[in-house]
C-alpha positions in Angstrom: -6.8 10.6 -1.1 -6.3 7.8 1.4 -4.0 4.8 0.9 -7.1 2.5 0.8 -8.7 4.7 -1.9 -5.5 4.4 -4.0 -5.4 0.6 -3.7 -9.1 0.4 -4.6 -8.6 2.7 -7.6 -5.9 0.3 -8.9 -8.2 -2.7 -8.7 -7.2 -3.8 -5.1 -3.6 -4.3 -6.0 -0.8 -1.7 -6.4 2.9 -1.3 -6.1 4.1 0.4 -2.9 6.1 2.9 -5.1 2.8 4.0 -6.7 1.3 4.8 -3.3 4.5 6.9 -2.5 4.1 8.7 -5.8 0.4 9.4 -5.5 0.4 10.4 -1.8 3.6 12.5 -1.9 4.6 10.8 1.4 8.1 9.6 2.0 8.9 5.9 1.4 9.5 5.6 5.2 6.1 7.1 6.0 4.3 4.9 3.5 6.1 1.8 4.8 5.0 2.7 8.4 1.4 3.3 7.3 1.3 0.0 5.4 2.9 -1.9 8.3 0.1 -0.7 10.6 -2.5 -1.5 8.0 -1.0 -5.0 7.6 -1.1 -5.6 11.4 -4.8 -4.6 11.5 -5.5 -7.1 8.6 -6.5 -4.5 6.0 -3.7 -5.3 3.5 -1.0 -7.8 2.7 2.4 -6.9 1.2 4.2 -9.4 -1.0 7.7 -9.0 -2.3 8.1 -9.0 -6.1 11.7 -8.5 -7.1 12.7 -5.2 -5.6 9.2 -3.9 -5.2 6.3 -4.6 -2.8 2.8 -5.4 -4.1 0.1 -4.2 -1.8 -3.2 -6.1 -1.8 -6.3 -5.0 -0.2 -7.9 -7.7 2.0 -10.8 -5.7 3.5 -11.9 -2.1 3.8 
């Protein structure tokens, strides 16, 4: 399952820790993937307390 599929399955918004849990990737790997996706304009990450909320902007 891809990161985009996980975000879509959660209604277009998901905690970064949920992506880590569902992919089985390390926190560092997920962070790197999300950083690249953010730079390409696919997602935006917003800080909420100690967590990041990941929102899908486009597919």
